[in-house]
Structure formats: C-alpha cells, structure tokens
PyMOL Python script that loads the backbone (N, CA, C, O; Angstrom):
from pymol import cmd

cmd.read_pdbstr("""\
ATOM      1  N   MET A   1       4.811 -15.585   3.518  1.00  0.00           N
ATOM      2  CA  MET A   1       3.907 -15.808   2.185  1.00  0.00           C
ATOM      3  C   MET A   1       1.953 -15.490   2.446  1.00  0.00           C
ATOM      4  O   MET A   1       1.050 -15.485   1.610  1.00  0.00           O
ATOM      5  N   ILE A   2       1.912 -15.231   4.154  1.00  0.00           N
ATOM      6  CA  ILE A   2       0.291 -15.097   3.706  1.00  0.00           C
ATOM      7  C   ILE A   2       0.393 -13.268   2.551  1.00  0.00           C
ATOM      8  O   ILE A   2      -0.174 -13.030   1.484  1.00  0.00           O
ATOM      9  N   LEU A   3       0.777 -12.895   2.889  1.00  0.00           N
ATOM     10  CA  LEU A   3       0.104 -11.818   2.483  1.00  0.00           C
ATOM     11  C   LEU A   3      -0.033 -11.247   0.724  1.00  0.00           C
ATOM     12  O   LEU A   3      -0.756 -10.454   0.122  1.00  0.00           O
ATOM     13  N   PRO A   4       1.360 -12.370   0.294  1.00  0.00           N
ATOM     14  CA  PRO A   4       1.495 -12.249  -1.147  1.00  0.00           C
ATOM     15  C   PRO A   4       0.055 -13.154  -1.595  1.00  0.00           C
ATOM     16  O   PRO A   4      -0.533 -12.998  -2.664  1.00  0.00           O
ATOM     17  N   GLU A   5      -0.276 -13.953  -0.699  1.00  0.00           N
ATOM     18  CA  GLU A   5      -1.414 -13.912  -1.199  1.00  0.00           C
ATOM     19  C   GLU A   5      -2.804 -13.268  -1.217  1.00  0.00           C
ATOM     20  O   GLU A   5      -3.519 -13.181  -2.216  1.00  0.00           O
ATOM     21  N   VAL A   6      -3.141 -12.761   0.197  1.00  0.00           N
ATOM     22  CA  VAL A   6      -3.803 -11.662   0.010  1.00  0.00           C
ATOM     23  C   VAL A   6      -4.090 -11.057  -1.345  1.00  0.00           C
ATOM     24  O   VAL A   6      -4.918 -11.254  -2.233  1.00  0.00           O
ATOM     25  N   PHE A   7      -2.930 -10.129  -1.116  1.00  0.00           N
ATOM     26  CA  PHE A   7      -2.951  -9.404  -2.449  1.00  0.00           C
ATOM     27  C   PHE A   7      -3.517  -9.742  -3.360  1.00  0.00           C
ATOM     28  O   PHE A   7      -4.635  -9.293  -3.611  1.00  0.00           O
ATOM     29  N   LEU A   8      -2.576 -11.119  -4.536  1.00  0.00           N
ATOM     30  CA  LEU A   8      -3.235 -11.624  -5.252  1.00  0.00           C
ATOM     31  C   LEU A   8      -4.762 -12.019  -5.174  1.00  0.00           C
ATOM     32  O   LEU A   8      -5.196 -12.233  -6.306  1.00  0.00           O
ATOM     33  N   LYS A   9      -5.676 -12.175  -4.218  1.00  0.00           N
ATOM     34  CA  LYS A   9      -6.387 -12.171  -3.889  1.00  0.00           C
ATOM     35  C   LYS A   9      -7.729 -10.938  -3.774  1.00  0.00           C
ATOM     36  O   LYS A   9      -8.828 -11.159  -4.283  1.00  0.00           O
ATOM     37  N   ALA A  10      -7.526 -10.122  -3.301  1.00  0.00           N
ATOM     38  CA  ALA A  10      -7.773  -8.978  -3.439  1.00  0.00           C
ATOM     39  C   ALA A  10      -7.763  -7.933  -4.917  1.00  0.00           C
ATOM     40  O   ALA A  10      -8.675  -7.148  -5.177  1.00  0.00           O
ATOM     41  N   LEU A  11      -6.742  -8.100  -5.628  1.00  0.00           N
ATOM     42  CA  LEU A  11      -6.509  -7.775  -7.444  1.00  0.00           C
ATOM     43  C   LEU A  11      -7.505  -8.556  -8.022  1.00  0.00           C
ATOM     44  O   LEU A  11      -8.157  -7.985  -8.896  1.00  0.00           O
ATOM     45  N   THR A  12      -7.908 -10.149  -7.672  1.00  0.00           N
ATOM     46  CA  THR A  12      -8.676 -10.286  -8.009  1.00  0.00           C
ATOM     47  C   THR A  12     -10.252 -10.279  -7.961  1.00  0.00           C
ATOM     48  O   THR A  12     -10.928 -10.491  -8.968  1.00  0.00           O
ATOM     49  N   VAL A  13     -10.778 -10.024  -6.735  1.00  0.00           N
ATOM     50  CA  VAL A  13     -11.762  -9.679  -6.293  1.00  0.00           C
ATOM     51  C   VAL A  13     -12.136  -8.315  -6.959  1.00  0.00           C
ATOM     52  O   VAL A  13     -13.247  -7.987  -7.375  1.00  0.00           O
ATOM     53  N   ALA A  14     -10.970  -7.581  -6.975  1.00  0.00           N
ATOM     54  CA  ALA A  14     -11.030  -5.605  -7.743  1.00  0.00           C
ATOM     55  C   ALA A  14     -12.045  -5.824  -9.296  1.00  0.00           C
ATOM     56  O   ALA A  14     -13.208  -5.789  -9.697  1.00  0.00           O
ATOM     57  N   ARG A  15     -10.320  -6.115  -9.858  1.00  0.00           N
ATOM     58  CA  ARG A  15     -10.693  -7.251 -10.893  1.00  0.00           C
ATOM     59  C   ARG A  15     -11.291  -7.319 -11.659  1.00  0.00           C
ATOM     60  O   ARG A  15     -11.101  -7.020 -12.838  1.00  0.00           O
ATOM     61  N   ASN A  16     -12.665  -7.977 -10.855  1.00  0.00           N
ATOM     62  CA  ASN A  16     -13.802  -8.766 -11.269  1.00  0.00           C
ATOM     63  C   ASN A  16     -14.769  -7.756 -10.735  1.00  0.00           C
ATOM     64  O   ASN A  16     -15.493  -7.495 -11.696  1.00  0.00           O
ATOM     65  N   ILE A  17     -15.107  -7.146  -9.841  1.00  0.00           N
ATOM     66  CA  ILE A  17     -16.237  -6.103  -9.448  1.00  0.00           C
ATOM     67  C   ILE A  17     -15.988  -4.580 -10.707  1.00  0.00           C
ATOM     68  O   ILE A  17     -16.867  -3.929 -11.273  1.00  0.00           O
ATOM     69  N   THR A  18     -14.223  -4.402 -10.806  1.00  0.00           N
ATOM     70  CA  THR A  18     -14.732  -3.097 -11.791  1.00  0.00           C
ATOM     71  C   THR A  18     -14.272  -3.636 -13.685  1.00  0.00           C
ATOM     72  O   THR A  18     -14.461  -3.176 -14.811  1.00  0.00           O
ATOM     73  N   GLY A  19     -13.748  -4.583 -13.203  1.00  0.00           N
ATOM     74  CA  GLY A  19     -12.972  -5.239 -14.912  1.00  0.00           C
ATOM     75  C   GLY A  19     -11.887  -4.046 -15.046  1.00  0.00           C
ATOM     76  O   GLY A  19     -11.822  -3.485 -16.140  1.00  0.00           O
ATOM     77  N   ASP A  20     -11.278  -3.745 -14.305  1.00  0.00           N
ATOM     78  CA  ASP A  20     -10.406  -2.491 -15.290  1.00  0.00           C
ATOM     79  C   ASP A  20      -9.052  -2.203 -13.844  1.00  0.00           C
ATOM     80  O   ASP A  20      -8.736  -1.022 -13.992  1.00  0.00           O
ATOM     81  N   VAL A  21      -8.559  -2.550 -13.121  1.00  0.00           N
ATOM     82  CA  VAL A  21      -7.708  -2.285 -12.181  1.00  0.00           C
ATOM     83  C   VAL A  21      -6.233  -2.385 -13.134  1.00  0.00           C
ATOM     84  O   VAL A  21      -5.818  -3.543 -13.094  1.00  0.00           O
ATOM     85  N   ASN A  22      -5.431  -1.565 -13.892  1.00  0.00           N
ATOM     86  CA  ASN A  22      -4.089  -1.264 -14.618  1.00  0.00           C
ATOM     87  C   ASN A  22      -3.875  -0.607 -14.163  1.00  0.00           C
ATOM     88  O   ASN A  22      -4.452  -0.046 -13.231  1.00  0.00           O
ATOM     89  N   ASP A  23      -2.423  -0.318 -14.931  1.00  0.00           N
ATOM     90  CA  ASP A  23      -1.239   0.725 -14.296  1.00  0.00           C
ATOM     91  C   ASP A  23      -0.857   1.251 -13.135  1.00  0.00           C
ATOM     92  O   ASP A  23      -0.663   2.432 -12.845  1.00  0.00           O
ATOM     93  N   PHE A  24      -0.758   0.229 -12.456  1.00  0.00           N
ATOM     94  CA  PHE A  24      -0.303   0.312 -10.776  1.00  0.00           C
ATOM     95  C   PHE A  24       0.872   0.084 -10.600  1.00  0.00           C
ATOM     96  O   PHE A  24       1.449  -0.436 -11.555  1.00  0.00           O
ATOM     97  N   THR A  25       1.725   0.384  -9.283  1.00  0.00           N
ATOM     98  CA  THR A  25       2.028   0.176  -9.100  1.00  0.00           C
ATOM     99  C   THR A  25       2.441  -1.341  -7.712  1.00  0.00           C
ATOM    100  O   THR A  25       2.006  -1.375  -6.561  1.00  0.00           O
ATOM    101  N   ALA A  26       3.344  -2.355  -8.366  1.00  0.00           N
ATOM    102  CA  ALA A  26       3.426  -2.977  -7.026  1.00  0.00           C
ATOM    103  C   ALA A  26       4.936  -3.098  -6.291  1.00  0.00           C
ATOM    104  O   ALA A  26       5.955  -2.539  -6.698  1.00  0.00           O
ATOM    105  N   VAL A  27       4.879  -3.569  -5.650  1.00  0.00           N
ATOM    106  CA  VAL A  27       6.796  -3.825  -4.797  1.00  0.00           C
ATOM    107  C   VAL A  27       6.150  -5.095  -3.271  1.00  0.00           C
ATOM    108  O   VAL A  27       5.309  -5.501  -2.470  1.00  0.00           O
ATOM    109  N   ASN A  28       7.972  -5.120  -4.144  1.00  0.00           N
ATOM    110  CA  ASN A  28       7.722  -6.215  -2.985  1.00  0.00           C
ATOM    111  C   ASN A  28       9.155  -5.922  -2.283  1.00  0.00           C
ATOM    112  O   ASN A  28      10.219  -5.592  -2.807  1.00  0.00           O
ATOM    113  N   PHE A  29       8.684  -6.256  -0.313  1.00  0.00           N
ATOM    114  CA  PHE A  29       9.189  -5.705   0.336  1.00  0.00           C
ATOM    115  C   PHE A  29       9.527  -7.315   1.102  1.00  0.00           C
ATOM    116  O   PHE A  29       8.528  -7.956   1.427  1.00  0.00           O
ATOM    117  N   ASP A  30      10.654  -7.825   1.327  1.00  0.00           N
ATOM    118  CA  ASP A  30      10.739  -8.942   1.541  1.00  0.00           C
ATOM    119  C   ASP A  30      13.185  -8.399   2.068  1.00  0.00           C
ATOM    120  O   ASP A  30      14.069  -7.680   1.602  1.00  0.00           O
ATOM    121  N   MET A  31      13.013  -9.339   3.162  1.00  0.00           N
ATOM    122  CA  MET A  31      14.315  -9.447   3.515  1.00  0.00           C
ATOM    123  C   MET A  31      15.445 -10.638   3.057  1.00  0.00           C
ATOM    124  O   MET A  31      16.654 -10.503   3.242  1.00  0.00           O
ATOM    125  N   ILE A  32      14.744 -11.970   2.348  1.00  0.00           N
ATOM    126  CA  ILE A  32      15.104 -12.911   1.129  1.00  0.00           C
ATOM    127  C   ILE A  32      14.530 -12.909  -0.103  1.00  0.00           C
ATOM    128  O   ILE A  32      13.422 -13.291  -0.480  1.00  0.00           O
ATOM    129  N   GLN A  33      15.306 -12.498  -0.582  1.00  0.00           N
ATOM    130  CA  GLN A  33      14.293 -12.747  -2.242  1.00  0.00           C
ATOM    131  C   GLN A  33      13.794 -14.393  -2.474  1.00  0.00           C
ATOM    132  O   GLN A  33      14.694 -15.230  -2.537  1.00  0.00           O
ATOM    133  N   HIS A  34      12.260 -14.884  -2.608  1.00  0.00           N
ATOM    134  CA  HIS A  34      11.664 -15.648  -2.964  1.00  0.00           C
ATOM    135  C   HIS A  34      11.121 -15.503  -4.283  1.00  0.00           C
ATOM    136  O   HIS A  34      10.544 -14.440  -4.508  1.00  0.00           O
ATOM    137  N   TYR A  35      11.203 -16.564  -5.428  1.00  0.00           N
ATOM    138  CA  TYR A  35      10.786 -16.482  -6.528  1.00  0.00           C
ATOM    139  C   TYR A  35       9.065 -16.564  -6.382  1.00  0.00           C
ATOM    140  O   TYR A  35       8.894 -16.016  -7.471  1.00  0.00           O
ATOM    141  N   ARG A  36       8.011 -16.751  -6.022  1.00  0.00           N
ATOM    142  CA  ARG A  36       6.686 -17.141  -5.682  1.00  0.00           C
ATOM    143  C   ARG A  36       5.902 -15.077  -5.724  1.00  0.00           C
ATOM    144  O   ARG A  36       5.110 -14.487  -6.459  1.00  0.00           O
ATOM    145  N   PRO A  37       6.489 -14.804  -4.848  1.00  0.00           N
ATOM    146  CA  PRO A  37       6.002 -13.489  -4.272  1.00  0.00           C
ATOM    147  C   PRO A  37       6.739 -12.592  -5.384  1.00  0.00           C
ATOM    148  O   PRO A  37       6.272 -11.461  -5.513  1.00  0.00           O
ATOM    149  N   ASN A  38       7.913 -12.967  -6.270  1.00  0.00           N
ATOM    150  CA  ASN A  38       7.964 -11.711  -7.086  1.00  0.00           C
ATOM    151  C   ASN A  38       7.694 -12.576  -8.319  1.00  0.00           C
ATOM    152  O   ASN A  38       8.029 -11.740  -9.158  1.00  0.00           O
ATOM    153  N   VAL A  39       7.463 -13.255  -8.775  1.00  0.00           N
ATOM    154  CA  VAL A  39       6.081 -13.273  -9.660  1.00  0.00           C
ATOM    155  C   VAL A  39       4.906 -13.076  -9.345  1.00  0.00           C
ATOM    156  O   VAL A  39       4.103 -12.503 -10.082  1.00  0.00           O
ATOM    157  N   ASN A  40       4.708 -13.415  -8.485  1.00  0.00           N
ATOM    158  CA  ASN A  40       3.161 -13.640  -8.408  1.00  0.00           C
ATOM    159  C   ASN A  40       2.638 -11.737  -8.368  1.00  0.00           C
ATOM    160  O   ASN A  40       1.628 -11.341  -8.950  1.00  0.00           O
ATOM    161  N   VAL A  41       3.589 -10.799  -7.558  1.00  0.00           N
ATOM    162  CA  VAL A  41       3.441  -9.603  -6.939  1.00  0.00           C
ATOM    163  C   VAL A  41       3.611  -8.579  -7.317  1.00  0.00           C
ATOM    164  O   VAL A  41       2.928  -7.560  -7.217  1.00  0.00           O
ATOM    165  N   THR A  42       5.094  -8.890  -8.061  1.00  0.00           N
ATOM    166  CA  THR A  42       5.164  -7.489  -9.086  1.00  0.00           C
ATOM    167  C   THR A  42       6.232  -7.979  -9.942  1.00  0.00           C
ATOM    168  O   THR A  42       7.383  -7.543  -9.912  1.00  0.00           O
ATOM    169  N   GLY A  43       5.579  -9.398 -11.119  1.00  0.00           N
ATOM    170  CA  GLY A  43       5.427  -9.913 -12.154  1.00  0.00           C
ATOM    171  C   GLY A  43       4.445 -10.191 -12.819  1.00  0.00           C
ATOM    172  O   GLY A  43       4.462  -9.297 -13.666  1.00  0.00           O
ATOM    173  N   ARG A  44       3.631 -10.784 -13.019  1.00  0.00           N
ATOM    174  CA  ARG A  44       2.141 -10.850 -13.360  1.00  0.00           C
ATOM    175  C   ARG A  44       1.343 -10.225 -13.393  1.00  0.00           C
ATOM    176  O   ARG A  44       0.966  -9.851 -14.504  1.00  0.00           O
ATOM    177  N   PRO A  45       0.721  -9.815 -12.328  1.00  0.00           N
ATOM    178  CA  PRO A  45      -0.430  -8.217 -11.765  1.00  0.00           C
ATOM    179  C   PRO A  45       0.004  -7.578 -12.919  1.00  0.00           C
ATOM    180  O   PRO A  45      -0.721  -7.549 -13.913  1.00  0.00           O
ATOM    181  N   VAL A  46       1.606  -6.827 -12.894  1.00  0.00           N
ATOM    182  CA  VAL A  46       1.616  -5.726 -13.842  1.00  0.00           C
ATOM    183  C   VAL A  46       2.110  -6.046 -15.016  1.00  0.00           C
ATOM    184  O   VAL A  46       2.055  -5.190 -15.899  1.00  0.00           O
ATOM    185  N   ALA A  47       2.618  -7.157 -15.262  1.00  0.00           N
ATOM    186  CA  ALA A  47       2.762  -7.581 -16.753  1.00  0.00           C
ATOM    187  C   ALA A  47       2.508  -6.649 -18.151  1.00  0.00           C
ATOM    188  O   ALA A  47       3.260  -6.364 -19.083  1.00  0.00           O
ATOM    189  N   GLN A  48       1.175  -6.326 -17.875  1.00  0.00           N
ATOM    190  CA  GLN A  48       0.131  -6.193 -19.166  1.00  0.00           C
ATOM    191  C   GLN A  48       0.524  -4.565 -19.430  1.00  0.00           C
ATOM    192  O   GLN A  48       0.809  -3.945 -20.455  1.00  0.00           O
ATOM    193  N   SER A  49       0.355  -4.033 -17.489  1.00  0.00           N
ATOM    194  CA  SER A  49       0.433  -2.286 -18.470  1.00  0.00           C
ATOM    195  C   SER A  49       0.595  -2.329 -16.460  1.00  0.00           C
ATOM    196  O   SER A  49      -0.134  -2.950 -15.687  1.00  0.00           O
ATOM    197  N   GLY A  50       1.778  -1.452 -16.120  1.00  0.00           N
ATOM    198  CA  GLY A  50       2.300  -0.952 -14.643  1.00  0.00           C
ATOM    199  C   GLY A  50       3.072  -1.232 -14.233  1.00  0.00           C
ATOM    200  O   GLY A  50       3.430  -2.129 -14.997  1.00  0.00           O
ATOM    201  N   LYS A  51       4.093  -1.160 -13.142  1.00  0.00           N
ATOM    202  CA  LYS A  51       5.032  -1.461 -12.964  1.00  0.00           C
ATOM    203  C   LYS A  51       5.407  -2.634 -11.447  1.00  0.00           C
ATOM    204  O   LYS A  51       4.429  -2.962 -10.775  1.00  0.00           O
ATOM    205  N   GLY A  52       6.717  -3.140 -11.057  1.00  0.00           N
ATOM    206  CA  GLY A  52       7.141  -3.774 -10.194  1.00  0.00           C
ATOM    207  C   GLY A  52       8.428  -3.788  -9.809  1.00  0.00           C
ATOM    208  O   GLY A  52       9.299  -4.106 -10.619  1.00  0.00           O
ATOM    209  N   PHE A  53       8.669  -3.512  -8.776  1.00  0.00           N
ATOM    210  CA  PHE A  53       9.929  -3.280  -8.048  1.00  0.00           C
ATOM    211  C   PHE A  53       9.951  -4.937  -7.217  1.00  0.00           C
ATOM    212  O   PHE A  53       9.134  -5.857  -7.246  1.00  0.00           O
ATOM    213  N   ASN A  54      11.340  -4.772  -6.475  1.00  0.00           N
ATOM    214  CA  ASN A  54      11.446  -6.047  -5.313  1.00  0.00           C
ATOM    215  C   ASN A  54      13.076  -5.216  -4.564  1.00  0.00           C
ATOM    216  O   ASN A  54      14.223  -5.035  -4.974  1.00  0.00           O
ATOM    217  N   PHE A  55      12.652  -5.047  -3.863  1.00  0.00           N
ATOM    218  CA  PHE A  55      13.621  -4.263  -2.912  1.00  0.00           C
ATOM    219  C   PHE A  55      14.067  -5.461  -1.436  1.00  0.00           C
ATOM    220  O   PHE A  55      13.275  -6.117  -0.759  1.00  0.00           O
ATOM    221  N   THR A  56      15.046  -5.420  -1.361  1.00  0.00           N
ATOM    222  CA  THR A  56      15.727  -6.851  -0.358  1.00  0.00           C
ATOM    223  C   THR A  56      16.022  -6.025   0.687  1.00  0.00           C
ATOM    224  O   THR A  56      16.176  -4.884   0.251  1.00  0.00           O
ATOM    225  N   GLY A  57      16.144  -6.073   1.659  1.00  0.00           N
ATOM    226  CA  GLY A  57      16.378  -5.713   3.075  1.00  0.00           C
ATOM    227  C   GLY A  57      15.923  -5.721   4.099  1.00  0.00           C
ATOM    228  O   GLY A  57      15.096  -6.600   4.344  1.00  0.00           O
ATOM    229  N   HIS A  58      16.206  -4.935   4.923  1.00  0.00           N
ATOM    230  CA  HIS A  58      15.454  -4.890   6.511  1.00  0.00           C
ATOM    231  C   HIS A  58      14.344  -3.679   6.404  1.00  0.00           C
ATOM    232  O   HIS A  58      14.486  -2.564   5.901  1.00  0.00           O
ATOM    233  N   HIS A  59      13.361  -4.177   6.947  1.00  0.00           N
ATOM    234  CA  HIS A  59      12.069  -2.749   6.464  1.00  0.00           C
ATOM    235  C   HIS A  59      12.190  -1.747   7.337  1.00  0.00           C
ATOM    236  O   HIS A  59      11.587  -0.687   7.172  1.00  0.00           O
ATOM    237  N   GLU A  60      13.097  -2.008   8.512  1.00  0.00           N
ATOM    238  CA  GLU A  60      13.457  -0.639   9.054  1.00  0.00           C
ATOM    239  C   GLU A  60      14.309   0.465   8.346  1.00  0.00           C
ATOM    240  O   GLU A  60      14.310   1.599   8.826  1.00  0.00           O
ATOM    241  N   ILE A  61      15.089   0.157   7.139  1.00  0.00           N
ATOM    242  CA  ILE A  61      16.272   0.445   6.430  1.00  0.00           C
ATOM    243  C   ILE A  61      15.589   1.147   5.864  1.00  0.00           C
ATOM    244  O   ILE A  61      15.455   2.368   5.933  1.00  0.00           O
ATOM    245  N   MET A  62      14.724  -0.205   4.774  1.00  0.00           N
ATOM    246  CA  MET A  62      14.144   0.034   3.305  1.00  0.00           C
ATOM    247  C   MET A  62      13.166   0.953   3.095  1.00  0.00           C
ATOM    248  O   MET A  62      13.249   1.912   2.327  1.00  0.00           O
ATOM    249  N   VAL A  63      11.907   0.555   4.022  1.00  0.00           N
ATOM    250  CA  VAL A  63      10.765   2.126   3.891  1.00  0.00           C
ATOM    251  C   VAL A  63      10.886   3.261   4.346  1.00  0.00           C
ATOM    252  O   VAL A  63      10.011   4.060   4.012  1.00  0.00           O
ATOM    253  N   PRO A  64      12.335   3.899   5.543  1.00  0.00           N
ATOM    254  CA  PRO A  64      11.792   4.981   5.223  1.00  0.00           C
ATOM    255  C   PRO A  64      12.818   5.480   3.562  1.00  0.00           C
ATOM    256  O   PRO A  64      12.560   6.523   2.962  1.00  0.00           O
ATOM    257  N   LEU A  65      13.542   4.836   3.258  1.00  0.00           N
ATOM    258  CA  LEU A  65      14.738   5.476   2.044  1.00  0.00           C
ATOM    259  C   LEU A  65      13.792   5.449   1.409  1.00  0.00           C
ATOM    260  O   LEU A  65      13.565   6.610   1.070  1.00  0.00           O
ATOM    261  N   LEU A  66      12.896   4.647   0.932  1.00  0.00           N
ATOM    262  CA  LEU A  66      11.729   4.538   0.231  1.00  0.00           C
ATOM    263  C   LEU A  66      10.818   5.814   0.007  1.00  0.00           C
ATOM    264  O   LEU A  66      10.560   6.365  -1.063  1.00  0.00           O
ATOM    265  N   ALA A  67      10.296   6.225   1.583  1.00  0.00           N
ATOM    266  CA  ALA A  67       9.694   7.520   1.440  1.00  0.00           C
ATOM    267  C   ALA A  67      10.418   8.511   1.298  1.00  0.00           C
ATOM    268  O   ALA A  67       9.707   9.460   0.966  1.00  0.00           O
ATOM    269  N   VAL A  68      11.702   8.857   1.392  1.00  0.00           N
ATOM    270  CA  VAL A  68      11.884   9.707   1.237  1.00  0.00           C
ATOM    271  C   VAL A  68      12.989  10.044   0.073  1.00  0.00           C
ATOM    272  O   VAL A  68      13.363  11.203  -0.104  1.00  0.00           O
ATOM    273  N   ALA A  69      13.478   8.960  -0.700  1.00  0.00           N
ATOM    274  CA  ALA A  69      13.342   9.155  -2.042  1.00  0.00           C
ATOM    275  C   ALA A  69      12.366   9.659  -2.859  1.00  0.00           C
ATOM    276  O   ALA A  69      12.549  10.562  -3.675  1.00  0.00           O
ATOM    277  N   ILE A  70      10.802   8.802  -2.551  1.00  0.00           N
ATOM    278  CA  ILE A  70       9.676   9.552  -3.294  1.00  0.00           C
ATOM    279  C   ILE A  70       8.549  11.247  -3.027  1.00  0.00           C
ATOM    280  O   ILE A  70       7.638  11.798  -3.644  1.00  0.00           O
ATOM    281  N   LYS A  71       9.408  11.529  -1.633  1.00  0.00           N
ATOM    282  CA  LYS A  71       9.737  13.318  -0.891  1.00  0.00           C
ATOM    283  C   LYS A  71      10.432  13.889  -1.886  1.00  0.00           C
ATOM    284  O   LYS A  71       9.961  14.739  -2.641  1.00  0.00           O
ATOM    285  N   ASP A  72      11.522  13.473  -1.929  1.00  0.00           N
ATOM    286  CA  ASP A  72      12.774  14.407  -2.931  1.00  0.00           C
ATOM    287  C   ASP A  72      12.201  14.412  -3.982  1.00  0.00           C
ATOM    288  O   ASP A  72      12.083  15.584  -4.337  1.00  0.00           O
ATOM    289  N   ASN A  73      11.418  13.185  -5.276  1.00  0.00           N
ATOM    290  CA  ASN A  73      11.244  12.941  -6.112  1.00  0.00           C
ATOM    291  C   ASN A  73       9.748  14.458  -6.055  1.00  0.00           C
ATOM    292  O   ASN A  73       9.721  15.422  -6.819  1.00  0.00           O
ATOM    293  N   LEU A  74       8.975  14.235  -5.205  1.00  0.00           N
ATOM    294  CA  LEU A  74       8.112  15.518  -5.126  1.00  0.00           C
ATOM    295  C   LEU A  74       8.285  16.267  -5.191  1.00  0.00           C
ATOM    296  O   LEU A  74       8.048  17.042  -6.117  1.00  0.00           O
ATOM    297  N   LEU A  75       9.122  16.531  -3.610  1.00  0.00           N
ATOM    298  CA  LEU A  75       9.478  18.222  -4.021  1.00  0.00           C
ATOM    299  C   LEU A  75       9.873  18.669  -5.149  1.00  0.00           C
ATOM    300  O   LEU A  75       9.406  19.704  -5.625  1.00  0.00           O
ATOM    301  N   GLU A  76      11.104  17.707  -5.941  1.00  0.00           N
ATOM    302  CA  GLU A  76      12.017  18.292  -6.979  1.00  0.00           C
ATOM    303  C   GLU A  76      10.973  18.198  -8.508  1.00  0.00           C
ATOM    304  O   GLU A  76      11.308  17.962  -9.669  1.00  0.00           O
ATOM    305  N   GLY A  77       9.680  18.479  -7.933  1.00  0.00           N
ATOM    306  CA  GLY A  77       8.845  18.048  -9.098  1.00  0.00           C
ATOM    307  C   GLY A  77       8.935  17.435 -10.056  1.00  0.00           C
ATOM    308  O   GLY A  77       9.079  18.169 -11.034  1.00  0.00           O
ATOM    309  N   ASN A  78       8.922  16.388 -10.286  1.00  0.00           N
ATOM    310  CA  ASN A  78       9.510  15.297 -11.116  1.00  0.00           C
ATOM    311  C   ASN A  78       8.831  14.505 -10.785  1.00  0.00           C
ATOM    312  O   ASN A  78       9.221  13.512 -11.400  1.00  0.00           O
ATOM    313  N   GLY A  79       7.196  13.956  -9.589  1.00  0.00           N
ATOM    314  CA  GLY A  79       6.387  13.881  -9.828  1.00  0.00           C
ATOM    315  C   GLY A  79       6.168  12.488 -10.826  1.00  0.00           C
ATOM    316  O   GLY A  79       5.139  11.918 -10.464  1.00  0.00           O
ATOM    317  N   LYS A  80       6.702  11.917 -11.749  1.00  0.00           N
ATOM    318  CA  LYS A  80       6.857  10.937 -12.954  1.00  0.00           C
ATOM    319  C   LYS A  80       6.534   9.497 -12.186  1.00  0.00           C
ATOM    320  O   LYS A  80       6.556   8.441 -12.819  1.00  0.00           O
TER     321      LYS A  80
END
""", "prot")
cmd.dss("prot")
cmd.show_as("cartoon", "prot")
cmd.util.cbc("prot")
cmd.orient("prot")
C-alpha cells in the first residue's frame, strides 16, 4: 500500500508546481485487486482526462506481456 500513496503524493506535488498534469495513463499492477489502489490510482487521478487500467496477475507474466503488446502496437503503426 505504500507505492499508491507515493504516486498520489508525487502527482499532487507535480500538480501544485505546474498546475497542469492532465491526460496521462495510470496503471495498477496487482496480484489481488484492492479497492483503494483502484480508486486512488486508476480512478480519481484520471477522472477528468486520461485513462486508468488495472492488471491482475503475477508481475513476471503481466509486465512482459504489456511490453510485447506495446511494442506490437507501435510496430504496426497504431501508436494511439
């Protein structure tokens, strides 16, 4: 539960300094989904603009799969 709180504090500092941190993607990788990270990491921070994703599973499987999916998407020229 420490990393979601660090993310929120860093986001708050960035928004206080620049005043404009919008339209970004937030991702929560967790082996067991919990309410708090889902809401505080992938819900509220991107509510006005941006996207939030939740991935449930083992990190050693999910992170490489995400990397391959991103790479394939970029190679196909879809980069959206």
